[in-house]
C-alpha positions as CSV (number, residue, x, y, z in Angstrom):
1,F,-6.8,11.5,-32.8
2,A,-8.2,12.1,-29.1
3,G,-7.4,15.2,-29.5
4,T,-9.3,16.2,-32.8
5,V,-12.1,14.2,-30.8
6,A,-12.5,16.5,-28.1
7,S,-11.8,19.8,-30.2
8,I,-14.6,18.8,-32.3
9,A,-16.8,17.8,-29.9
10,A,-16.4,21.3,-28.0
11,T,-16.6,23.1,-31.6
12,M,-20.0,21.4,-31.9
13,L,-21.4,21.5,-28.3
14,G,-20.4,25.9,-29.0
15,F,-22.3,25.3,-32.0
16,M,-25.1,24.1,-30.2
17,L,-25.4,26.3,-27.2
18,A,-25.4,29.4,-30.5
19,A,-28.8,27.6,-31.4
20,L,-29.8,27.5,-28.0
21,A,-29.2,31.6,-28.3
22,V,-30.7,32.0,-31.4
23,I,-33.9,30.3,-29.8
24,A,-33.6,33.0,-27.1
25,S,-33.3,36.1,-29.5
26,I,-36.8,34.9,-31.9
27,N,-39.0,34.1,-28.6
28,N,-41.5,37.3,-29.1
29,T,-42.3,35.9,-32.5
30,H,-45.5,34.4,-33.7
31,L,-43.9,31.4,-35.0
32,V,-42.6,30.7,-31.4
33,A,-46.0,31.8,-30.1
34,M,-47.4,28.7,-32.0
35,M,-44.9,26.5,-31.4
36,R,-45.2,26.8,-27.4
37,K,-49.1,26.3,-28.3
38,T,-48.4,22.8,-30.3
39,G,-45.8,21.6,-28.3
40,H,-43.1,22.3,-30.7
41,Y,-40.7,24.2,-29.2
42,R,-40.0,22.5,-26.2
43,D,-39.7,19.2,-28.5
44,L,-37.0,21.8,-30.1
45,L,-35.3,22.8,-26.5
46,K,-35.2,18.6,-25.8
47,T,-33.7,17.7,-29.1
48,L,-31.2,20.8,-28.4
49,F,-30.3,19.7,-24.7
50,L,-30.0,16.3,-26.4
51,G,-27.7,17.1,-28.8
52,C,-25.3,19.3,-26.2
53,M,-24.9,16.1,-23.8
54,L,-24.2,14.0,-26.3
55,F,-21.5,16.0,-27.6
56,L,-20.7,17.0,-24.1
57,W,-19.8,13.3,-23.5
58,I,-17.7,13.1,-26.2
59,A,-15.7,15.9,-25.6
60,V,-14.8,14.4,-21.8
61,A,-14.5,10.8,-23.7
62,G,-12.1,12.6,-26.1
63,L,-10.2,14.1,-23.0
64,T,-10.2,11.5,-21.1
65,L,-7.8,10.3,-23.9
66,V,-5.9,13.0,-24.3
67,F,-4.9,12.7,-20.6
68,G,-3.6,9.2,-21.3
69,V,-6.5,6.9,-20.2
70,K,-5.7,3.7,-22.2
71,P,-8.9,2.7,-24.6
72,S,-10.3,-0.4,-24.4
73,S,-13.0,-2.3,-26.7
74,W,-16.1,-1.3,-24.6
75,F,-14.7,2.1,-24.4
76,L,-14.0,2.8,-27.9
77,S,-16.9,1.0,-28.9
78,M,-18.4,3.5,-26.4
79,L,-17.3,6.6,-28.4
80,M,-18.5,5.2,-31.8
81,G,-22.1,4.5,-30.4
82,L,-22.4,8.6,-29.1
83,H,-20.7,9.3,-32.5
84,L,-23.5,8.2,-34.0
85,A,-26.0,9.3,-31.9
86,A,-24.9,12.5,-31.9
87,L,-25.0,12.8,-35.7
88,L,-28.6,11.3,-35.9
89,S,-29.7,14.2,-33.6
90,L,-27.4,16.6,-35.2
91,I,-29.1,15.8,-38.5
92,D,-32.8,15.8,-36.1
93,I,-31.6,19.7,-35.1
94,G,-30.2,20.8,-38.3
95,R,-33.8,19.3,-39.8
96,K,-36.0,21.3,-36.7
97,F,-33.6,24.6,-37.4
98,W,-34.7,24.2,-41.1
99,L,-38.5,24.5,-40.0
100,V,-38.0,27.1,-37.9
101,L,-35.7,29.4,-39.6
102,T,-37.6,29.0,-43.0
103,N,-40.8,29.9,-41.2
104,I,-40.1,33.1,-39.1
105,R,-42.4,36.0,-39.3
106,D,-42.9,39.3,-37.2
């Protein structure tokens, strides 16, 4: 269980970092200029960084379980809360990326 938690979180963290690379690659488009002007670009970056932090915390928690820390009930509750927060963040990030990628023009 712990290895699965850590590997899934690390994989999702990698996808989030790839999403940041996509944002960096479309930096010179009209859409990004307008997003900066309206504040949506900053909001997208904040949401991505929050998602990265959540998945990083989950990966670290999973690794602590892999290395033999005995899971207490509060630790497992915290881990479940982190998973729920990360899932909600991932849904929000996916929605925002859908909006960005469907509106890209030169």
